[in-house]
Steps between C-alpha positions, in 0.01 A plus 500: 500500500285724289157596623380462142366151551181350370216438746570128468866549589408714802251237619768232465750708700238563770413130524866398517553706815154453655548122497805519728299495825142510624222589256615449138265779388638762739840659560619531858726794580803270478389363161442854373848595619655206313303581186605866503865426580522245219275648233500877567821572694488877447147535635589538867783747448464841657205590719291192429507231764357152492267582791359807325459315173334203669253727683422678174437174312308317775176688432277270706740484795514120517878491531549352155507632144269340244573504129241776458681709763835414338374634168486848658877477549551399140294794379689736728846395384416469132375857459 
C-alpha cells in the first residue's frame, strides 16, 4: 500500500483497525501490529521493531495510540 493516501483514507484505515477490540478511537499494540502488517508491510523491516515504534507513537504513555499519535507515523513514513 502506498503511503500517499488522503487524510480521509488514513482515518478510515485507522478506524478499521481500532474497532477490532477495546476503544474504537485507539489502537492497541496488537491492532497497530495488524494495521502495519496489512497496510505497510515494509515498515518493520530492519532495525525497527513494533515495541520501539509503539513507544515512539504512544506519546502520552496510555498504552494505546490515538489517531493524533498515529498521524506522526504517517508523517514519518511519507517523507
